[in-house]
C-alpha angles and dihedrals in degrees: 000000000000114000101224105137124103131194118205128194111210148176122189131294104000094040092046092056092054091042088055090051090049092048090052097050099038122079118260113300097355092119126082118182122199110201131206113249098180087100093059116116146157118258129168086352091301129121107232125191106185100182095043091050094048089054092048094048094044097047090039092056092243101107125127104234091189096061100023091228137061127027129309120250088030125173125206107208093124093053092047092052092043091054092049088055092050094249128154103281101165092103109061117225117182121209094250092043091049090064090061091052096046093050094046091048092050093050093045089051089053089056101258112142120244092242093060092047093052092047089054093047094051090051091051090050090052096246116159096192118084115242116199132181110233088245140352087230124092115265120169128193114220130180130209113226137166084272093056129255115342132189109250098248092048088055097038103040110014095042096028093229089292100134114083112244130219104177143012128209136182107221112210096013096115090058097042122109122224110248110254090229090056092052091045090054090052094050095043108125090218093058109132102179148344113230121199103205123223093268129135103285093211103048103020110034103024093058086059091047090048092067107101113260098017099103093045092046090052091051091045091052089075095206126118117282112209123188126194117212116245089198122079117186093342095308132099115240090223135355135016100307097118094041092050092048092053093048092049089054093253123130110252097235142114089247092056092054090052090051088050090057091043119171093353090087130058101192135021126209111207136170117266088250091065103038095099096050090050096047096102100047093109095243138089110283119202116192116212144147095277097182109094104206098150138027087255088058090052093051093045093052091047090053091048092051091050092046089051089053091051093049091050090050092048092052095048 
């Protein structure tokens, strides 16, 4: 049996870029993406899933490249009207984006699981790859700051990551159940590789790994696990990764991210600028252009990650 299926673990913007590259270089429906749902929250009575939606919009060709979130050609009539009424306008909801949240909320209230809703959405967006939440159960990322514990979106959007953090927790993770489709993807005999996308390890990948059974299932899959660094030359491409690492007492470097993943990964794709500093990590290091500025960059990085997996398997 040909091993042609790939499982990717992803957060939002950075992960979605690589996921798009993987989807373009892999055949048909060979790609399954498991998304972080620790960022999910309730706002204005709506159920919002930022990372899932970023993946849907990116792979569906609807993403807003200027903002990195939401849909392109967006209008803002709802937000304008909400502000006029004195409503909470700190989390921007475009008119097109709003439809996604309203329909998801309606279907969740009717008892439909999140995984089923997202599967239906991706079909309607014409996406061949499967997109799965890490669990249908509620898991919520919270950060400890000088102001106390904050819900992630309060910290990330309302306060623009300004408060220094000292701890991160994933409320509900211990009681969450690994999605059956996630487990099935990991036990598929045709699985070729597991790719850890260049997402924030602390708030995008670790919530997924915090769901009971995920780490052990990844190890038991016995296929190469390839991670792509979200840090280039000590800086995060987008988002608060480097800032969070420094505040948590962790060196803001590609090497530190690899050490965070530890023996979970077999090979690590890093930018050329970080290859030397990662040389002694005790794992296969693959230098590449890690900054994905164009669609060609995304496809090239996806191919490099897949080639790394094949090389690890061949050497085993």
